[in-house]
MOPAC internal coordinates of N, CA, C and O (Angstrom, degrees):
PM7 1SCF
backbone

  N    0.0000 0     0.00 0     0.00 0    0    0    0
  C    1.4487 1     0.00 0     0.00 0    1    0    0
  C    1.5334 1   107.51 1     0.00 0    2    1    0
  O    1.2310 1   120.95 1   -56.53 1    3    2    1
  N    1.3265 1   115.79 1   123.47 1    3    2    1
  C    1.4652 1   119.78 1  -176.80 1    5    3    2
  C    1.5280 1   109.79 1  -126.91 1    6    5    3
  O    1.2310 1   121.22 1   -95.84 1    7    6    5
  N    1.3007 1   115.26 1    84.16 1    7    6    5
  C    1.4598 1   119.75 1   178.01 1    9    7    6
  C    1.5231 1   109.28 1   -67.43 1   10    9    7
  O    1.2310 1   120.78 1   -42.70 1   11   10    9
  N    1.3153 1   116.12 1   137.30 1   11   10    9
  C    1.4582 1   121.08 1   177.91 1   13   11   10
  C    1.5263 1   108.47 1   -89.46 1   14   13   11
  O    1.2310 1   121.28 1   -79.45 1   15   14   13
  N    1.3184 1   115.16 1   100.55 1   15   14   13
  C    1.4592 1   122.25 1  -177.18 1   17   15   14
  C    1.5290 1   111.67 1   -53.00 1   18   17   15
  O    1.2310 1   120.39 1   134.36 1   19   18   17
  N    1.3304 1   116.87 1   -45.64 1   19   18   17
  C    1.4669 1   120.70 1  -176.87 1   21   19   18
  C    1.5296 1   111.65 1   -65.01 1   22   21   19
  O    1.2310 1   120.41 1   136.91 1   23   22   21
  N    1.3226 1   116.82 1   -43.09 1   23   22   21
  C    1.4654 1   120.60 1   178.88 1   25   23   22
  C    1.5242 1   110.12 1   -63.52 1   26   25   23
  O    1.2310 1   120.34 1   134.88 1   27   26   25
  N    1.3251 1   116.96 1   -45.12 1   27   26   25
  C    1.4567 1   120.25 1   178.84 1   29   27   26
  C    1.5200 1   111.06 1   -62.51 1   30   29   27
  O    1.2310 1   120.66 1   139.01 1   31   30   29
  N    1.3277 1   116.35 1   -40.99 1   31   30   29
  C    1.4636 1   120.48 1   179.19 1   33   31   30
  C    1.5315 1   110.35 1   -62.54 1   34   33   31
  O    1.2310 1   120.29 1   138.15 1   35   34   33
  N    1.3218 1   117.06 1   -41.85 1   35   34   33
  C    1.4704 1   120.99 1   177.05 1   37   35   34
  C    1.5226 1   111.76 1   -60.97 1   38   37   35
  O    1.2310 1   120.26 1   149.95 1   39   38   37
  N    1.3224 1   117.11 1   -30.05 1   39   38   37
  C    1.4696 1   121.86 1   179.63 1   41   39   38
  C    1.5320 1   112.44 1   -81.11 1   42   41   39
  O    1.2310 1   120.38 1   173.73 1   43   42   41
  N    1.3300 1   116.89 1    -6.27 1   43   42   41
  C    1.4522 1   119.94 1  -179.76 1   45   43   42
  C    1.5099 1   114.55 1   100.59 1   46   45   43
  O    1.2310 1   120.34 1  -169.07 1   47   46   45
  N    1.3273 1   116.96 1    10.93 1   47   46   45
  C    1.4600 1   121.06 1   175.72 1   49   47   46
  C    1.5259 1   107.45 1   -92.63 1   50   49   47
  O    1.2310 1   120.22 1   -58.74 1   51   50   49
  N    1.3004 1   117.19 1   121.26 1   51   50   49
  C    1.4656 1   121.22 1   177.69 1   53   51   50
  C    1.5230 1   107.48 1   -83.73 1   54   53   51
  O    1.2310 1   121.38 1   -99.45 1   55   54   53
  N    1.3199 1   114.96 1    80.55 1   55   54   53
  C    1.4617 1   121.93 1  -171.43 1   57   55   54
  C    1.5227 1   112.31 1   -57.79 1   58   57   55
  O    1.2310 1   120.54 1   130.28 1   59   58   57
  N    1.3290 1   116.57 1   -49.72 1   59   58   57
  C    1.4683 1   119.46 1  -178.21 1   61   59   58
  C    1.5281 1   110.96 1   -61.78 1   62   61   59
  O    1.2310 1   120.66 1   139.97 1   63   62   61
  N    1.3169 1   116.35 1   -40.03 1   63   62   61
  C    1.4705 1   120.95 1   177.36 1   65   63   62
  C    1.5245 1   110.60 1   -62.54 1   66   65   63
  O    1.2310 1   120.92 1   140.02 1   67   66   65
  N    1.3310 1   115.84 1   -39.98 1   67   66   65
  C    1.4582 1   120.20 1   178.51 1   69   67   66
  C    1.5127 1   112.57 1   -63.64 1   70   69   67
  O    1.2310 1   120.87 1   134.41 1   71   70   69
  N    1.3266 1   115.94 1   -45.59 1   71   70   69
  C    1.4692 1   119.96 1   178.27 1   73   71   70
  C    1.5218 1   109.51 1   -61.58 1   74   73   71
  O    1.2310 1   120.82 1   137.23 1   75   74   73
  N    1.3285 1   116.04 1   -42.77 1   75   74   73
  C    1.4644 1   120.04 1   179.27 1   77   75   74
  C    1.5346 1   111.08 1   -63.15 1   78   77   75
  O    1.2310 1   120.53 1   139.54 1   79   78   77
  N    1.3286 1   116.59 1   -40.46 1   79   78   77
  C    1.4676 1   120.77 1   179.91 1   81   79   78
  C    1.5255 1   111.08 1   -59.29 1   82   81   79
  O    1.2310 1   120.86 1   147.13 1   83   82   81
  N    1.3352 1   115.96 1   -32.87 1   83   82   81
  C    1.4613 1   120.81 1   179.52 1   85   83   82
  C    1.5313 1   110.78 1   -99.35 1   86   85   83
  O    1.2310 1   121.96 1  -144.39 1   87   86   85
  N    1.3409 1   113.86 1    35.61 1   87   86   85
  C    1.4697 1   123.36 1   171.67 1   89   87   86
  C    1.5233 1   113.50 1    56.30 1   90   89   87
  O    1.2310 1   121.13 1  -142.63 1   91   90   89
  N    1.3230 1   115.44 1    37.37 1   91   90   89
  C    1.4604 1   120.33 1   176.94 1   93   91   90
  C    1.5134 1   114.33 1    79.00 1   94   93   91
  O    1.2310 1   120.36 1  -175.32 1   95   94   93
  N    1.3137 1   116.92 1     4.68 1   95   94   93
  C    1.4699 1   121.59 1  -178.69 1   97   95   94
  C    1.5298 1   109.19 1   -81.50 1   98   97   95
  O    1.2310 1   121.33 1   -98.89 1   99   98   97
  N    1.3180 1   115.06 1    81.11 1   99   98   97
  C    1.4695 1   121.60 1  -176.57 1  101   99   98
  C    1.5305 1   112.00 1   -57.44 1  102  101   99
  O    1.2310 1   120.47 1   136.15 1  103  102  101
  N    1.3275 1   116.71 1   -43.85 1  103  102  101
  C    1.4680 1   119.92 1  -178.65 1  105  103  102
  C    1.5350 1   111.28 1   -64.08 1  106  105  103
  O    1.2310 1   120.55 1   140.35 1  107  106  105
  N    1.3328 1   116.56 1   -39.65 1  107  106  105
  C    1.4605 1   120.33 1   177.30 1  109  107  106
  C    1.5275 1   110.11 1   -62.14 1  110  109  107
  O    1.2310 1   120.72 1   132.72 1  111  110  109
  N    1.3238 1   116.23 1   -47.28 1  111  110  109
  C    1.4662 1   119.86 1   179.39 1  113  111  110
  C    1.5254 1   110.57 1   -60.96 1  114  113  111
  O    1.2310 1   120.18 1   136.53 1  115  114  113
  N    1.3270 1   117.26 1   -43.47 1  115  114  113
  C    1.4692 1   120.43 1   177.97 1  117  115  114
  C    1.5276 1   111.05 1   -60.84 1  118  117  115
  O    1.2310 1   120.22 1   139.40 1  119  118  117
  N    1.3224 1   117.18 1   -40.60 1  119  118  117
  C    1.4628 1   120.74 1   177.99 1  121  119  118
  C    1.5256 1   111.29 1   -63.33 1  122  121  119
  O    1.2310 1   120.63 1   140.08 1  123  122  121
  N    1.3270 1   116.40 1   -39.92 1  123  122  121
  C    1.4645 1   119.89 1   178.19 1  125  123  122
  C    1.5304 1   110.95 1   -66.01 1  126  125  123
  O    1.2310 1   120.47 1   143.28 1  127  126  125
  N    1.3282 1   116.70 1   -36.72 1  127  126  125
  C    1.4640 1   119.60 1   175.81 1  129  127  126
  C    1.5301 1   110.01 1   -63.01 1  130  129  127
  O    1.2310 1   120.34 1   136.48 1  131  130  129
  N    1.3157 1   116.96 1   -43.52 1  131  130  129
  C    1.4654 1   120.68 1   178.76 1  133  131  130
  C    1.5294 1   110.14 1   -64.01 1  134  133  131
  O    1.2310 1   120.04 1   139.77 1  135  134  133
  N    1.3200 1   117.53 1   -40.23 1  135  134  133
  C    1.4658 1   120.76 1   177.41 1  137  135  134
  C    1.5254 1   111.48 1   -61.19 1  138  137  135
  O    1.2310 1   120.61 1   149.31 1  139  138  137
  N    1.3250 1   116.44 1   -30.69 1  139  138  137
  C    1.4665 1   121.65 1   176.94 1  141  139  138
  C    1.5285 1   110.70 1   -56.47 1  142  141  139
  O    1.2310 1   120.45 1   149.11 1  143  142  141
  N    1.3247 1   116.74 1   -30.89 1  143  142  141
  C    1.4679 1   121.15 1  -179.27 1  145  143  142
  C    1.5226 1   112.22 1   -64.50 1  146  145  143
  O    1.2310 1   120.24 1   156.03 1  147  146  145
  N    1.3255 1   117.15 1   -23.97 1  147  146  145
  C    1.4661 1   120.36 1  -176.72 1  149  147  146
  C    1.5243 1   112.45 1   -89.57 1  150  149  147
  O    1.2310 1   120.49 1   172.95 1  151  150  149
  N    1.3189 1   116.68 1    -7.05 1  151  150  149
  C    1.4687 1   120.91 1  -179.50 1  153  151  150
  C    1.5222 1   108.62 1   -83.18 1  154  153  151
  O    1.2310 1   120.17 1   -60.88 1  155  154  153
  N    1.3107 1   117.28 1   119.12 1  155  154  153
  C    1.4673 1   120.79 1  -177.72 1  157  155  154
  C    1.5309 1   112.56 1   -98.67 1  158  157  155
  O    1.2310 1   120.15 1  -161.89 1  159  158  157
  N    1.3191 1   117.32 1    18.11 1  159  158  157
  C    1.4613 1   120.92 1  -175.16 1  161  159  158
  C    1.5225 1   112.36 1   -63.25 1  162  161  159
  O    1.2310 1   119.81 1   143.16 1  163  162  161
  N    1.3401 1   117.97 1   -36.84 1  163  162  161
  C    1.4655 1   119.31 1   178.88 1  165  163  162
  C    1.5242 1   110.73 1   -65.36 1  166  165  163
  O    1.2310 1   120.20 1   141.92 1  167  166  165
  N    1.3206 1   117.22 1   -38.08 1  167  166  165
  C    1.4635 1   119.40 1   177.54 1  169  167  166
  C    1.5240 1   110.58 1   -67.64 1  170  169  167
  O    1.2310 1   120.52 1   143.11 1  171  170  169
  N    1.3175 1   116.61 1   -36.89 1  171  170  169
  C    1.4672 1   120.50 1   174.98 1  173  171  170
  C    1.5293 1   110.04 1   -62.84 1  174  173  171
  O    1.2310 1   120.63 1   137.52 1  175  174  173
  N    1.3274 1   116.40 1   -42.48 1  175  174  173
  C    1.4686 1   120.91 1   178.17 1  177  175  174
  C    1.5260 1   110.86 1   -62.29 1  178  177  175
  O    1.2310 1   120.61 1   140.92 1  179  178  177
  N    1.3213 1   116.44 1   -39.08 1  179  178  177
  C    1.4744 1   120.80 1   178.92 1  181  179  178
  C    1.5177 1   110.06 1   -60.04 1  182  181  179
  O    1.2310 1   120.69 1   136.30 1  183  182  181
  N    1.3145 1   116.28 1   -43.70 1  183  182  181
  C    1.4607 1   121.05 1   177.41 1  185  183  182
  C    1.5348 1   110.60 1   -62.10 1  186  185  183
  O    1.2310 1   120.69 1   138.43 1  187  186  185
  N    1.3122 1   116.29 1   -41.57 1  187  186  185
  C    1.4741 1   120.35 1   178.55 1  189  187  186
  C    1.5226 1   111.11 1   -62.86 1  190  189  187
  O    1.2310 1   120.18 1   137.75 1  191  190  189
  N    1.3308 1   117.26 1   -42.25 1  191  190  189
  C    1.4680 1   120.76 1   178.40 1  193  191  190
  C    1.5291 1   109.64 1   -62.26 1  194  193  191
  O    1.2310 1   120.78 1   133.22 1  195  194  193
  N    1.3195 1   116.11 1   -46.78 1  195  194  193
  C    1.4625 1   120.70 1  -178.93 1  197  195  194
  C    1.5271 1   111.72 1   -61.07 1  198  197  195
  O    1.2310 1   120.37 1   147.21 1  199  198  197
  N    1.3308 1   116.90 1   -32.79 1  199  198  197
  C    1.4698 1   121.62 1  -179.25 1  201  199  198
  C    1.5282 1   112.91 1   -94.66 1  202  201  199
  O    1.2310 1   121.00 1  -173.08 1  203  202  201
  N    1.3344 1   115.69 1     6.92 1  203  202  201
  C    1.4647 1   121.75 1  -179.55 1  205  203  202
  C    1.5273 1   112.61 1    54.85 1  206  205  203
  O    1.2310 1   121.34 1  -144.56 1  207  206  205
  N    1.3284 1   115.04 1    35.44 1  207  206  205
  C    1.4589 1   122.83 1   176.07 1  209  207  206
  C    1.5271 1   107.30 1   -93.16 1  210  209  207
  O    1.2310 1   120.89 1   -96.19 1  211  210  209
  N    1.3260 1   115.91 1    83.81 1  211  210  209
  C    1.4632 1   120.08 1  -171.81 1  213  211  210
  C    1.5269 1   113.07 1   -73.66 1  214  213  211
  O    1.2310 1   119.85 1   156.24 1  215  214  213
  N    1.3141 1   117.88 1   -23.76 1  215  214  213
  C    1.4711 1   119.48 1   172.09 1  217  215  214
  C    1.5258 1   109.14 1   -66.43 1  218  217  215
  O    1.2310 1   120.87 1   138.75 1  219  218  217
  N    1.3287 1   115.95 1   -41.25 1  219  218  217
  C    1.4611 1   121.03 1   176.77 1  221  219  218
  C    1.5189 1   111.65 1   -64.86 1  222  221  219
  O    1.2310 1   120.67 1   139.49 1  223  222  221
  N    1.3339 1   116.33 1   -40.51 1  223  222  221
  C    1.4666 1   120.58 1   177.29 1  225  223  222
  C    1.5312 1   108.97 1   -59.90 1  226  225  223
  O    1.2310 1   120.82 1   132.24 1  227  226  225
  N    1.3146 1   116.05 1   -47.76 1  227  226  225
  C    1.4654 1   120.26 1  -178.96 1  229  227  226
  C    1.5255 1   110.58 1   -59.47 1  230  229  227
  O    1.2310 1   120.23 1   133.68 1  231  230  229
  N    1.3143 1   117.17 1   -46.32 1  231  230  229
  C    1.4690 1   121.66 1  -178.49 1  233  231  230
  C    1.5282 1   111.33 1   -62.27 1  234  233  231
  O    1.2310 1   120.55 1   131.13 1  235  234  233
  N    1.3241 1   116.55 1   -48.87 1  235  234  233
  C    1.4644 1   119.72 1  -175.26 1  237  235  234
  C    1.5246 1   112.31 1   -72.22 1  238  237  235
  O    1.2310 1   120.19 1   136.70 1  239  238  237
  N    1.3122 1   117.25 1   -43.30 1  239  238  237
  C    1.4617 1   119.47 1  -178.45 1  241  239  238
  C    1.5271 1   110.64 1   -70.73 1  242  241  239
  O    1.2310 1   120.25 1   146.12 1  243  242  241
  N    1.3151 1   117.13 1   -33.88 1  243  242  241
  C    1.4611 1   118.98 1   175.74 1  245  243  242
  C    1.5228 1   109.66 1   -61.86 1  246  245  243
  O    1.2310 1   120.18 1   139.78 1  247  246  245
  N    1.3199 1   117.26 1   -40.22 1  247  246  245
  C    1.4701 1   121.03 1   177.08 1  249  247  246
  C    1.5282 1   110.56 1   -63.92 1  250  249  247
  O    1.2310 1   120.35 1   137.51 1  251  250  249
  N    1.3286 1   116.94 1   -42.49 1  251  250  249
  C    1.4561 1   120.03 1  -179.78 1  253  251  250
  C    1.5225 1   111.73 1   -70.16 1  254  253  251
  O    1.2310 1   120.66 1   151.98 1  255  254  253
  N    1.3105 1   116.34 1   -28.02 1  255  254  253
  C    1.4615 1   120.32 1   175.30 1  257  255  254
  C    1.5265 1   109.21 1   -59.78 1  258  257  255
  O    1.2310 1   120.59 1   136.72 1  259  258  257
  N    1.3082 1   116.48 1   -43.28 1  259  258  257
  C    1.4646 1   121.17 1   179.19 1  261  259  258
  C    1.5253 1   111.42 1   -64.53 1  262  261  259
  O    1.2310 1   120.87 1   133.21 1  263  262  261
  N    1.3109 1   115.94 1   -46.79 1  263  262  261
  C    1.4659 1   120.58 1  -178.01 1  265  263  262
  C    1.5263 1   110.75 1   -64.32 1  266  265  263
  O    1.2310 1   120.45 1   132.28 1  267  266  265
  N    1.3217 1   116.75 1   -47.72 1  267  266  265
  C    1.4602 1   119.45 1  -177.55 1  269  267  266
  C    1.5267 1   111.31 1   -66.39 1  270  269  267
  O    1.2310 1   120.15 1   146.14 1  271  270  269
  N    1.3186 1   117.32 1   -33.86 1  271  270  269
  C    1.4632 1   120.27 1   175.74 1  273  271  270
  C    1.5172 1   111.51 1   -65.80 1  274  273  271
  O    1.2310 1   120.70 1   135.47 1  275  274  273
  N    1.3054 1   116.27 1   -44.53 1  275  274  273
  C    1.4650 1   121.20 1   179.82 1  277  275  274
  C    1.5179 1   111.33 1   -62.18 1  278  277  275
  O    1.2310 1   120.44 1   142.05 1  279  278  277
  N    1.3396 1   116.76 1   -37.95 1  279  278  277
  C    1.4674 1   120.96 1  -177.13 1  281  279  278
  C    1.5268 1   113.00 1   -89.65 1  282  281  279
  O    1.2310 1   120.44 1  -172.13 1  283  282  281
  N    1.3262 1   116.76 1     7.87 1  283  282  281
  C    1.4662 1   122.83 1   177.07 1  285  283  282
  C    1.5362 1   112.60 1    60.79 1  286  285  283
  O    1.2310 1   121.04 1  -144.67 1  287  286  285
  N    1.3132 1   115.62 1    35.33 1  287  286  285
  C    1.4612 1   122.02 1   172.17 1  289  287  286
  C    1.5300 1   106.09 1   -89.13 1  290  289  287
  O    1.2310 1   121.31 1  -111.51 1  291  290  289
  N    1.3125 1   115.10 1    68.49 1  291  290  289
  C    1.4564 1   121.17 1  -164.14 1  293  291  290
  C    1.5257 1   114.77 1   -63.54 1  294  293  291
  O    1.2310 1   119.77 1   140.22 1  295  294  293
  N    1.3396 1   118.04 1   -39.78 1  295  294  293
  C    1.4724 1   119.10 1   178.18 1  297  295  294
  C    1.5316 1   110.48 1   -64.19 1  298  297  295
  O    1.2310 1   120.83 1   136.01 1  299  298  297
  N    1.3194 1   116.01 1   -43.99 1  299  298  297
  C    1.4626 1   120.45 1   179.66 1  301  299  298
  C    1.5245 1   110.14 1   -67.64 1  302  301  299
  O    1.2310 1   120.18 1   141.70 1  303  302  301
  N    1.3046 1   117.26 1   -38.30 1  303  302  301
  C    1.4640 1   121.42 1   176.57 1  305  303  302
  C    1.5352 1   110.55 1   -57.65 1  306  305  303
  O    1.2310 1   120.77 1   131.55 1  307  306  305
  N    1.3314 1   116.14 1   -48.45 1  307  306  305
  C    1.4780 1   119.88 1  -179.83 1  309  307  306
  C    1.5273 1   111.39 1   -63.04 1  310  309  307
  O    1.2310 1   120.45 1   143.50 1  311  310  309
  N    1.3254 1   116.75 1   -36.50 1  311  310  309
  C    1.4699 1   119.65 1   178.57 1  313  311  310
  C    1.5256 1   109.75 1   -68.89 1  314  313  311
  O    1.2310 1   119.85 1   141.68 1  315  314  313
  N    1.3263 1   117.89 1   -38.32 1  315  314  313
  C    1.4718 1   121.00 1   175.86 1  317  315  314
  C    1.5299 1   110.02 1   -61.73 1  318  317  315
  O    1.2310 1   120.35 1   141.30 1  319  318  317
  N    1.3253 1   116.93 1   -38.70 1  319  318  317
  C    1.4700 1   120.86 1   176.65 1  321  319  318
  C    1.5306 1   109.98 1   -60.44 1  322  321  319
  O    1.2310 1   120.22 1   139.04 1  323  322  321
  N    1.3231 1   117.19 1   -40.96 1  323  322  321
  C    1.4705 1   120.94 1   178.19 1  325  323  322
  C    1.5203 1   111.32 1   -63.24 1  326  325  323
  O    1.2310 1   120.40 1   139.49 1  327  326  325
  N    1.3211 1   116.84 1   -40.51 1  327  326  325
  C    1.4646 1   120.36 1   178.94 1  329  327  326
  C    1.5232 1   109.52 1   -63.47 1  330  329  327
  O    1.2310 1   120.22 1   132.20 1  331  330  329
  N    1.3225 1   117.19 1   -47.80 1  331  330  329
  C    1.4649 1   121.46 1   179.47 1  333  331  330
  C    1.5289 1   110.31 1   -58.92 1  334  333  331
  O    1.2310 1   120.26 1   134.37 1  335  334  333
  N    1.3219 1   117.12 1   -45.63 1  335  334  333
  C    1.4661 1   120.94 1   179.99 1  337  335  334
  C    1.5298 1   111.42 1   -62.35 1  338  337  335
  O    1.2310 1   120.26 1   139.25 1  339  338  337
  N    1.3322 1   117.11 1   -40.75 1  339  338  337
  C    1.4658 1   121.11 1  -179.81 1  341  339  338
  C    1.5297 1   111.20 1   -65.88 1  342  341  339
  O    1.2310 1   120.10 1   138.73 1  343  342  341
  N    1.3258 1   117.41 1   -41.27 1  343  342  341
  C    1.4637 1   120.75 1   178.14 1  345  343  342
  C    1.5228 1   109.75 1   -63.28 1  346  345  343
  O    1.2310 1   120.73 1   132.66 1  347  346  345
  N    1.3177 1   116.21 1   -47.34 1  347  346  345
  C    1.4672 1   119.86 1  -178.66 1  349  347  346
  C    1.5302 1   111.66 1   -62.07 1  350  349  347
  O    1.2310 1   120.41 1   148.25 1  351  350  349
  N    1.3424 1   116.82 1   -31.75 1  351  350  349
  C    1.4678 1   121.02 1   178.84 1  353  351  350
  C    1.5343 1   111.81 1   -85.15 1  354  353  351
  O    1.2310 1   121.03 1  -179.72 1  355  354  353
  N    1.3449 1   115.64 1     0.28 1  355  354  353
  C    1.4702 1   122.11 1  -178.40 1  357  355  354
  C    1.5272 1   111.85 1    58.65 1  358  357  355
  O    1.2310 1   120.79 1  -146.21 1  359  358  357
  N    1.3228 1   116.09 1    33.79 1  359  358  357
  C    1.4590 1   123.42 1   175.73 1  361  359  358
  C    1.5297 1   107.02 1   -98.38 1  362  361  359
  O    1.2310 1   121.32 1  -100.14 1  363  362  361
  N    1.3217 1   115.08 1    79.86 1  363  362  361
  C    1.4545 1   119.78 1  -168.90 1  365  363  362
  C    1.5271 1   113.92 1   -72.50 1  366  365  363
  O    1.2310 1   119.39 1   151.69 1  367  366  365
  N    1.3232 1   118.77 1   -28.31 1  367  366  365
  C    1.4632 1   119.96 1   174.24 1  369  367  366
  C    1.5328 1   109.41 1   -66.24 1  370  369  367
  O    1.2310 1   120.59 1   138.33 1  371  370  369
  N    1.3270 1   116.48 1   -41.67 1  371  370  369
  C    1.4671 1   121.18 1   176.69 1  373  371  370
  C    1.5235 1   110.50 1   -66.46 1  374  373  371
  O    1.2310 1   120.95 1   143.94 1  375  374  373
  N    1.3225 1   115.79 1   -36.06 1  375  374  373
  C    1.4647 1   120.31 1   178.45 1  377  375  374
  C    1.5202 1   109.70 1   -58.69 1  378  377  375
  O    1.2310 1   120.86 1   130.15 1  379  378  377
  N    1.3111 1   115.96 1   -49.85 1  379  378  377
  C    1.4666 1   120.80 1  -177.61 1  381  379  378
  C    1.5277 1   110.83 1   -63.05 1  382  381  379
  O    1.2310 1   120.48 1   135.36 1  383  382  381
  N    1.3231 1   116.69 1   -44.64 1  383  382  381
  C    1.4630 1   120.97 1  -179.58 1  385  383  382
  C    1.5260 1   111.27 1   -62.78 1  386  385  383
  O    1.2310 1   120.57 1   132.19 1  387  386  385
  N    1.3207 1   116.52 1   -47.81 1  387  386  385
  C    1.4686 1   120.72 1   179.63 1  389  387  386
  C    1.5275 1   110.36 1   -64.96 1  390  389  387
  O    1.2310 1   120.49 1   141.04 1  391  390  389
  N    1.3280 1   116.66 1   -38.96 1  391  390  389
  C    1.4603 1   119.14 1   178.92 1  393  391  390
  C    1.5224 1   110.83 1   -64.64 1  394  393  391
  O    1.2310 1   120.25 1   136.80 1  395  394  393
  N    1.3305 1   117.13 1   -43.20 1  395  394  393
  C    1.4657 1   119.91 1   179.52 1  397  395  394
  C    1.5316 1   110.63 1   -58.25 1  398  397  395
  O    1.2310 1   120.40 1   139.00 1  399  398  397
  N    1.3273 1   116.83 1   -41.00 1  399  398  397
  C    1.4622 1   120.48 1   176.78 1  401  399  398
  C    1.5266 1   110.40 1   -64.93 1  402  401  399
  O    1.2310 1   120.57 1   135.71 1  403  402  401
  N    1.3262 1   116.52 1   -44.29 1  403  402  401
  C    1.4660 1   120.85 1   179.53 1  405  403  402
  C    1.5237 1   110.59 1   -61.51 1  406  405  403
  O    1.2310 1   120.48 1   137.31 1  407  406  405
  N    1.3196 1   116.69 1   -42.69 1  407  406  405
  C    1.4557 1   120.35 1  -178.58 1  409  407  406
  C    1.5309 1   110.79 1   -64.71 1  410  409  407
  O    1.2310 1   120.58 1   141.22 1  411  410  409
  N    1.3204 1   116.50 1   -38.78 1  411  410  409
  C    1.4611 1   120.32 1   176.25 1  413  411  410
  C    1.5245 1   111.56 1   -62.60 1  414  413  411
  O    1.2310 1   120.71 1   137.19 1  415  414  413
  N    1.3267 1   116.25 1   -42.81 1  415  414  413
  C    1.4701 1   120.72 1   176.95 1  417  415  414
  C    1.5272 1   110.26 1   -62.05 1  418  417  415
  O    1.2310 1   121.15 1   135.72 1  419  418  417
  N    1.3237 1   115.40 1   -44.28 1  419  418  417
  C    1.4612 1   121.19 1   179.69 1  421  419  418
  C    1.5230 1   110.61 1   -57.37 1  422  421  419
  O    1.2310 1   120.24 1   132.80 1  423  422  421
  N    1.3299 1   117.14 1   -47.20 1  423  422  421
  C    1.4648 1   120.83 1  -178.13 1  425  423  422
  C    1.5291 1   110.84 1   -64.16 1  426  425  423
  O    1.2310 1   120.17 1   142.20 1  427  426  425
  N    1.3285 1   117.28 1   -37.80 1  427  426  425
  C    1.4607 1   121.08 1   178.54 1  429  427  426
  C    1.5302 1   110.58 1   -64.99 1  430  429  427
  O    1.2310 1   120.58 1   134.43 1  431  430  429
  N    1.3198 1   116.50 1   -45.57 1  431  430  429
  C    1.4658 1   120.72 1   177.68 1  433  431  430
  C    1.5266 1   110.17 1   -64.05 1  434  433  431
  O    1.2310 1   120.60 1   137.58 1  435  434  433
  N    1.3180 1   116.46 1   -42.42 1  435  434  433
  C    1.4674 1   121.63 1   178.91 1  437  435  434
  C    1.5273 1   110.35 1   -55.11 1  438  437  435
  O    1.2310 1   120.90 1   131.85 1  439  438  437
  N    1.3326 1   115.87 1   -48.15 1  439  438  437
  C    1.4797 1   120.21 1  -178.73 1  441  439  438
  C    1.5273 1   111.19 1   -63.93 1  442  441  439
  O    1.2310 1   120.18 1   140.44 1  443  442  441
  N    1.3336 1   117.27 1   -39.56 1  443  442  441
  C    1.4587 1   120.35 1   179.95 1  445  443  442
  C    1.5204 1   111.51 1   -65.75 1  446  445  443
  O    1.2310 1   120.25 1   139.62 1  447  446  445
  N    1.3170 1   117.13 1   -40.38 1  447  446  445
  C    1.4651 1   120.50 1   178.03 1  449  447  446
  C    1.5214 1   109.73 1   -68.27 1  450  449  447
  O    1.2310 1   120.67 1   136.28 1  451  450  449
  N    1.3283 1   116.32 1   -43.72 1  451  450  449
  C    1.4634 1   121.84 1   179.84 1  453  451  450
  C    1.5262 1   110.22 1   -56.76 1  454  453  451
  O    1.2310 1   120.13 1   136.62 1  455  454  453
  N    1.3330 1   117.35 1   -43.38 1  455  454  453
  C    1.4669 1   121.44 1   179.87 1  457  455  454
  C    1.5237 1   110.80 1   -66.16 1  458  457  455
  O    1.2310 1   119.88 1   145.91 1  459  458  457
  N    1.3287 1   117.83 1   -34.09 1  459  458  457
  C    1.4527 1   121.51 1  -177.79 1  461  459  458
  C    1.5094 1   115.02 1   -77.16 1  462  461  459
  O    1.2310 1   120.59 1   160.69 1  463  462  461
  N    1.3081 1   116.47 1   -19.31 1  463  462  461
  C    1.4738 1   118.64 1  -176.98 1  465  463  462
  C    1.5245 1   112.36 1   -83.38 1  466  465  463
  O    1.2310 1   120.88 1   169.13 1  467  466  465
  N    1.3080 1   115.92 1   -10.87 1  467  466  465
  C    1.4835 1   119.68 1  -177.28 1  469  467  466
  C    1.4985 1   113.35 1   -80.38 1  470  469  467
  O    1.2310 1   120.10 1   180.00 1  471  470  469

């Protein structure tokens, strides 16, 4: 598995910070990034947004906030925080806009990890 540090960094993944968080265990961190590919929570959140199920959006994005924070996907983490804040404030137009940005970031990170696992 050869993750491209520069590509991940461009996507908003603080790769070096992630490796450091896992005590320098680069292979462990890479495995956790690959495991991220199997989590369908963002797709579930997308369905919730489309169906205006804001309780579902809050539940799923809050979960992804934790995962992205743990994996040092800092840009995506901050965007997830914006989505959570918008839902809690009942600003649903902002929720959709912030979610669309978050989903785009997620897909970009997904592709970068997918390319690195080959």
